[in-house]
C-alpha positions in Angstrom: 0.0 0.0 0.0 1.0 3.6 -0.6 2.6 4.7 2.8 2.1 8.4 2.2 -1.6 7.9 1.6 -1.9 5.7 4.6 -0.3 8.4 6.7 -2.7 11.0 5.2 -5.7 8.9 6.2 -4.4 8.5 9.7 -3.7 12.2 10.1 -6.9 13.5 8.6 -9.6 14.9 10.8 -12.2 12.3 11.8 -15.9 13.0 11.4 -16.9 15.1 14.4 -20.2 15.3 16.1 -20.3 18.7 17.8 -20.8 18.6 21.6 -23.4 21.4 21.4 -26.0 21.8 18.8 -26.2 25.4 17.6 -29.4 27.3 18.4 -30.2 27.8 14.8 -30.1 24.1 14.2 -32.4 23.5 17.1 -34.8 26.1 15.8 -34.8 24.8 12.2 -35.2 21.1 13.1 -37.6 21.7 16.0 -39.6 24.1 14.0 -40.3 21.4 11.4 -41.6 19.0 14.1 -43.7 21.6 15.8 -45.2 22.7 12.5 -46.2 19.2 11.7 -47.8 18.7 15.1 -49.8 21.9 14.8 -50.9 21.2 11.2 -51.9 17.6 12.2 -53.9 18.9 15.2 -56.0 21.0 12.8 -57.5 17.8 11.5 -59.4 17.5 14.7 -60.6 21.1 14.9 -61.8 22.2 11.5 -64.2 20.8 9.0 -63.0 22.3 5.8 -59.7 22.2 3.8 -57.9 23.6 6.9 -58.4 20.1 8.4 -56.1 18.8 5.7 -53.5 21.5 6.5 -50.7 18.9 6.8 -51.4 17.8 3.2 -51.6 21.4 2.0 -48.2 22.1 3.6 -46.8 19.0 2.0 -48.1 20.0 -1.4 -46.8 23.6 -1.1 -43.4 22.5 -0.1 -43.1 20.1 -3.0 -44.3 22.8 -5.4 -41.7 25.3 -4.2 -38.9 22.7 -4.8 -40.3 21.9 -8.3 -40.4 25.6 -9.2 -36.8 26.0 -7.9 -35.6 23.1 -10.0 -37.5 24.3 -13.1 -35.9 27.8 -12.8 -32.3 26.6 -12.1 -32.3 24.0 -14.9 -33.2 26.6 -17.6 -29.5 26.8 -18.7 -29.9 23.3 -20.1 -32.0 24.9 -22.9 -28.9 26.8 -24.2 -27.0 25.3 -27.1 -24.5 22.7 -26.0 -21.0 24.3 -26.0 -18.4 23.0 -28.3 -15.7 20.8 -26.6 -13.0 23.0 -25.1 -9.5 22.9 -26.6 -7.5 21.1 -23.9 -4.1 20.6 -25.5 -2.5 22.6 -22.7 -4.5 20.9 -20.0 -2.8 18.2 -18.0 -4.6 14.9 -18.5 -5.4 13.5 -15.1 -4.8 9.9 -14.4 -7.9 8.0 -13.5 -8.4 4.8 -11.6 -11.6 2.8 -11.0 -12.5 0.9 -7.8 -15.2 -1.7 -8.2 -16.5 -2.5 -4.7 -17.7 -6.1 -4.9 -19.3 -8.5 -2.4 -20.8 -11.7 -4.0 -21.3 -9.9 -7.3 -19.9 -12.7 -9.6 -23.2 -12.8 -11.6 -22.9 -9.1 -12.7 -19.1 -8.5 -12.5 -18.5 -9.6 -16.1 -21.0 -7.1 -17.4 -19.5 -4.3 -15.3 -15.9 -5.2 -16.3 -16.8 -5.5 -20.0 -18.2 -1.9 -19.8 -15.0 -0.6 -18.1 -12.6 -2.4 -20.4 -14.6 -1.3 -23.4 -14.5 2.4 -22.6 -13.5 4.8 -25.4 -11.1 6.3 -22.8 -9.8 3.3 -20.9 -9.0 3.8 -17.2 -5.4 3.7 -16.1 -6.2 1.3 -13.4 -9.1 -0.9 -12.4 -9.1 -2.4 -8.9 -11.6 -5.0 -7.9 -12.1 -4.5 -4.2 -13.3 -7.9 -3.3 -15.1 -7.5 0.1 -14.9 -11.1 1.3 -17.0 -12.6 -1.4 -18.0 -16.2 -0.9 -19.6 -16.9 -4.3 -17.8 -17.6 -7.5 -15.9 -14.2 -7.6 -12.4 -15.7 -7.0 -12.9 -18.4 -9.7 -14.2 -15.8 -12.1 -11.3 -13.5 -11.6 -8.7 -16.2 -11.9 -10.1 -18.2 -14.8 -11.7 -15.5 -17.0 -9.4 -12.5 -16.2 -6.1 -14.1 -15.6 -5.6 -12.7 -12.1 -3.6 -14.5 -9.5 -5.1 -14.5 -6.0 -3.2 -12.1 -3.8 -2.6 -12.4 0.0 -5.5 -10.9 2.0 -5.1 -7.1 2.1 -2.6 -7.0 -0.7 -3.0 -5.9 -4.3 -2.5 -8.6 -6.9 -0.2 -8.4 -9.9 -1.9 -7.0 -13.0 -4.0 -9.3 -15.1 -2.2 -11.4 -17.7 -4.9 -10.5 -20.3 -5.9 -7.0 -19.1 -2.8 -5.1 -17.8 -4.9 -2.3 -16.1 -6.9 -4.8 -14.0 -6.0 -5.7 -10.4 -7.5 -7.6 -7.6 -7.6 -6.5 -3.9 -8.7 -9.4 -1.7 -10.2 -8.3 1.7 -12.0 -9.9 4.6 -15.6 -8.9 4.7 -15.8 -5.5 6.3 -18.3 -3.5 4.3 -18.2 -1.2 1.3 -16.5 1.8 3.0 -13.7 -0.4 4.4 -13.1 -1.9 0.9 -13.1 1.5 -0.7 -10.6 2.9 1.8 -8.3 -0.1 1.3 -8.5 0.4 -2.4 -7.8 4.1 -2.3 -4.6 3.4 -0.4 -3.5 1.1 -3.2 -4.4 3.2 -6.1 -2.0 5.9 -7.4 -4.1 8.0 -9.8 -5.1 11.7 -9.6 -8.8 10.8 -9.8 -10.6 7.7 -8.4 -13.9 6.6 -9.6 -16.1 4.3 -7.5 -18.3 1.9 -9.4 -20.6 -0.7 -7.9 -20.4 -4.2 -9.1 -23.9 -3.9 -10.5 -23.3 -0.7 -12.5 -22.7 -0.6 -16.2 -21.0 2.5 -17.6 -21.7 3.8 -21.0 -18.7 3.9 -23.3 -18.1 7.6 -23.0 -18.5 7.8 -19.2 -14.8 7.5 -18.2 -13.8 10.1 -20.8 -16.4 12.6 -19.5 -15.3 12.2 -15.9 -11.6 12.4 -16.7 -12.2 15.5 -18.8 -14.1 17.3 -16.0 -11.4 16.7 -13.4 -8.6 17.6 -15.8 -10.3 20.9 -16.8 -11.5 21.9 -13.3 -8.8 22.0 -10.7 -11.3 22.8 -7.9 -13.6 19.9 -8.7 -13.2 17.3 -5.9 -16.3 15.2 -6.4 -18.7 14.4 -9.3 -21.4 12.0 -10.1 -22.7 10.8 -13.5 -26.3 10.4 -14.5 -27.6 6.9 -13.5 -30.4 5.1 -15.2 -32.2 2.3 -13.2 -32.6 -1.2 -14.6 -35.0 -3.8 -13.1 -35.9 -7.4 -13.8 -38.1 -8.3 -16.8 -40.9 -9.5 -14.5 -44.2 -7.6 -14.3 -43.3 -6.2 -10.9 -39.8 -5.3 -12.2 -41.2 -3.4 -15.1 -43.5 -1.4 -12.8 -40.7 -0.5 -10.5 -38.4 0.5 -13.4 -41.2 2.7 -14.8 -41.6 4.6 -11.5 -37.9 4.8 -10.7 -37.0 6.0 -14.2 -39.0 9.2 -13.6 -37.9 9.5 -10.0 -34.2 9.4 -11.2 -34.9 11.9 -13.9 -36.3 14.4 -11.4 -33.6 13.7 -8.8 -30.7 14.3 -11.2 -32.3 17.5 -12.5 -32.6 18.5 -8.9 -28.9 17.8 -8.4 -28.1 20.0 -11.4 -30.2 22.8 -9.9 -28.4 22.6 -6.5 -25.0 22.3 -8.3 -25.5 25.7 -9.8 -25.5 27.3 -6.3 -22.7 25.1 -5.1 -25.2 23.3 -2.8 -24.9 19.8 -4.1 -24.7 17.2 -1.4 -25.9 14.0 -3.0 -23.8 12.0 -5.4 -24.3 8.4 -6.3 -21.8 6.0 -4.8 -22.6 3.5 -7.6 -20.9 5.9 -10.0 -18.9 8.7 -8.4 -15.6 10.4 -9.1 -13.3 12.0 -6.5 -10.0 13.8 -6.5 -7.8 11.3 -4.7 -5.8 13.8 -2.6 -9.1 15.4 -1.4 -10.5 12.1 -0.2 -7.2 11.4 1.6 -7.2 14.9 3.1 -10.6 14.2 4.9 -9.8 10.7 6.0 -11.5 8.5 3.4 -15.0 7.0 3.6 -16.8 6.8 6.9 -17.1 3.1 7.9 -19.9 3.8 10.4 -22.3 5.5 7.9 -25.0 3.6 5.9 -24.5 6.1 3.0 -20.7 6.7 2.9 -20.8 8.6 -0.4 -23.3 11.1 1.0 -21.5 11.6 4.2 -18.2 12.1 2.5 -19.6 15.1 0.5 -20.5 16.8 3.8 -17.0 16.3 5.1 -15.5 17.7 1.9 -17.6 20.8 2.1 -16.7 21.2 5.8 -13.0 20.8 5.1 -13.2 23.3 2.2 -14.8 25.9 4.4 -12.4 25.4 7.3 -9.4 25.8 5.0 -10.7 28.4 2.6 -10.6 26.0 -0.4 -12.8 26.7 -3.5 -13.8 23.1 -3.9 -16.8 22.2 -6.0 -19.1 19.2 -6.5 -20.8 18.5 -9.8 -23.2 16.3 -11.6 -22.0 15.4 -15.2 -24.7 15.1 -17.8 -22.4 13.6 -20.4 -21.4 10.7 -18.1 -24.0 8.0 -17.9 -24.4 4.5 -16.5 -27.1 1.9 -15.9 -27.5 0.4 -12.4 -29.4 -2.5 -11.0 -32.5 -1.1 -9.1 -35.0 -2.9 -6.8 -37.5 -5.0 -8.6 -39.9 -5.9 -5.8 -41.6 -4.2 -2.9 -39.4 -5.8 -0.3 -36.2 -5.0 -2.0 -37.3 -1.4 -2.6 -38.4 -0.8 1.0 -35.1 -2.2 2.3 -33.1 0.1 0.0 -35.1 3.2 1.0 -34.8 2.2 4.6 -31.0 2.2 4.4 -30.9 5.3 2.3 -33.1 7.3 4.7 -31.5 5.9 7.8 -28.1 6.9 6.5 -29.5 10.3 5.5 -30.7 10.8 9.1 -27.3 9.7 10.5 -25.5 12.3 8.4 -28.0 15.1 9.1 -27.5 14.5 12.8 -23.7 14.3 12.6 -23.5 17.5 10.6 -26.3 19.4 12.3 -23.9 22.2 13.2 -23.7 23.1 9.4 -27.5 23.7 9.1 -28.2 27.4 8.7 -24.5 28.3 8.9 -24.0 31.3 6.5 -20.3 30.4 6.1 -21.3 27.6 3.8 -23.3 29.9 1.4 -26.3 28.4 -0.2 -25.4 25.0 1.2 -25.8 26.2 4.7 -28.7 28.6 4.4 -30.8 26.7 1.8 -29.8 23.1 1.0 -29.2 21.9 4.6 -32.5 23.6 5.9 -34.3 21.8 3.1 -32.7 18.6 4.3 -34.0 19.4 7.8 -37.5 19.5 6.4 -36.9 16.3 4.5 -36.2 14.5 7.7 -39.9 14.7 8.5 -41.2 14.7 4.9 -42.4 11.0 5.1 -44.3 11.9 8.3 -46.0 14.8 6.5 -46.7 12.7 3.4 -48.0 9.6 5.3 -50.2 11.8 7.6 -51.7 13.6 4.6 -52.4 10.3 2.8 -53.8 8.7 6.0 -56.2 11.6 6.7 -57.3 11.5 3.1 -58.3 7.8 3.5 -60.2 8.6 6.7 -62.2 11.4 4.9 -63.0 9.0 2.1 -64.2 6.2 4.4 -66.3 8.7 6.4 -67.7 10.3 3.3 -66.7 13.7 4.6 -67.3 15.6 1.4 -67.2 19.0 3.1 -63.4 18.4 3.4 -62.9 16.2 0.3 -64.3 18.8 -2.1 -61.8 21.5 -1.5 -59.0 19.0 -0.9 -59.8 17.5 -4.3 -59.2 21.0 -5.8 -55.8 21.2 -4.1 -54.8 17.7 -5.3 -56.1 18.3 -8.8 -54.0 21.5 -9.1 -51.0 19.7 -7.9 -51.5 16.8 -10.3 -51.7 19.3 -13.2 -48.5 21.0 -12.0 -46.9 17.5 -11.8 -48.0 16.6 -15.3 -46.4 19.8 -16.7 -43.2 19.3 -14.7 -43.0 15.6 -15.7 -43.2 16.5 -19.4 -40.8 19.4 -18.9 -38.3 17.2 -17.0 -38.3 14.6 -19.8 -37.6 17.2 -22.4 -34.8 18.9 -20.3 -33.3 15.5 -19.4 -33.1 14.5 -23.1 -31.3 17.8 -23.9 -29.0 17.5 -21.0 -27.7 14.0 -21.4 -27.3 14.5 -25.2 -29.4 11.7 -26.5 -32.8 10.0 -26.2 -33.7 8.0 -23.1 -36.0 5.2 -22.0 -38.4 7.9 -20.8 -41.3 9.0 -23.0 -44.0 11.6 -22.7 -47.0 9.3 -22.5 -45.5 7.2 -19.7 -44.5 10.4 -18.0 -48.1 11.6 -18.0 -49.3 8.2 -16.6 -46.6 8.3 -13.9 -47.7 11.8 -12.8 -51.3 10.6 -12.3 -50.5 7.3 -10.6 -47.4 8.0 -8.5 -48.8 10.2 -5.7 -51.2 7.4 -4.6 -48.8 4.5 -5.1 -45.1 4.9 -5.5 -44.8 8.0 -3.4 -46.6 6.3 -0.5 -44.2 3.4 -0.8 -41.2 5.7 -0.7 -42.5 7.4 2.5 -43.1 4.0 4.0 -39.5 3.0 3.4 -38.3 6.3 4.8 -40.4 5.8 7.9 -38.7 2.4 8.3 -35.4 4.3 8.0 -36.5 6.4 11.0 -36.9 3.2 13.0 -33.5 2.0 11.9 -31.9 5.3 12.9 -33.6 5.5 16.3 -32.9 1.9 17.2 -29.4 1.9 15.8 -30.1 -1.3 13.9 -28.4 -0.1 10.7 -27.3 -2.8 8.2 -27.1 -3.0 4.5 -29.2 -6.1 4.4 -29.1 -8.8 1.8 -29.2 -7.6 -1.8 -30.1 -9.6 -4.9 -28.9 -8.3 -8.3 -31.2 -9.2 -11.2 -31.8 -6.2 -13.3 -28.6 -6.1 -15.4 -28.6 -9.9 -15.7 -32.2 -10.2 -16.9 -32.6 -6.9 -18.8 -32.5 -7.1 -22.6 -31.2 -4.3 -24.7 -29.4 -2.3 -22.1 -27.7 0.6 -23.8 -23.9 0.2 -23.8 -22.9 3.5 -25.4 
């Protein structure tokens, strides 16, 4: 392992939980809870639309965010700039870490995509996190790798000189990533999950961004979900496709005010020295990629560094997504539980003007999001109660609010698909007719499911029972016609 990097990890500031929560953080987080309680209490006092105030607040909040994203993504409409002349720009070296635990079924697809890149990575390290399936046999027989000693990097593959194998005892994804970062010696490191398939231009786009922007320390590409070919899988892929479109456009919007916090660990690029400067990935967090971005922002502010985080529309990948209700709920439980962990650990940053828009806008929005599932489920539950009771004095005005929101969602869905196609530079699996149907059906189905998974995440956070859970990869194996370039 690289001794200098190992020393950098050891010397870096660990993640800190401030001993005293600042008053502004108490007021912001507490205000969100108090507001929910007051709005919910109105259900037992009024007999008109005011009794559904928790739902009205939920709708207004979501509308404000939609309008913000719509406004901030308008630059996508501008003509795409011509590629910059970069002859004088130093070409960054780029290594890829594939964190893998029992991913033998999908690793060949992932490696084929990496080895078939138009801009081939300088180094590919398979961080084998204690796999007990056929991973070892696959790497030795198909890729010509010789099994290394535990914790050591193998010699390069006999057939693919850029490919290496790091064999580790099972310790979790963050542990595997940290070990691999200590072994890799490139300017930029790209983390790719074992179930993620990069398009052929993805590596080139990431390398180009880091080469041209010295202050860029973290970037994510655009990810497209792939589910199994079962009926349930097709339904989940339909909903998640439009969810991902909106989410990545939202990341673009927050990127424009340097408030981007969320990148996708399944396909994320980092400047290696920046990762080492903050101590690598947090092994206690359920969402180590999300937590790391907080730490990078905090380090940049503390040291006066102009670091930036970006989402790259010209770097795309397909990733395996949940294809059943149980798998989806487990994923969202972990995601939301990890989000709550991180929000708690970095609560001192909430409302802090020193972080610019990140501190005064994005993190307060995240404070609201901690209770968003509570608002959403309460609104849906009250609506069911009014329907069962036949309380049309409440249902009539509420129907007007919901109808107006659905119309807005229809417009935003169509606009999002149009913007998304312009942004990523080619057509996508999304189409306008399906976007319309998703806008009509999603609020009463998929959205409720998301909030249920998030509520389960609250239980995980409060009880401290945080685990990744067992994951089954089927989408990339079963899917036909996955785009490879």
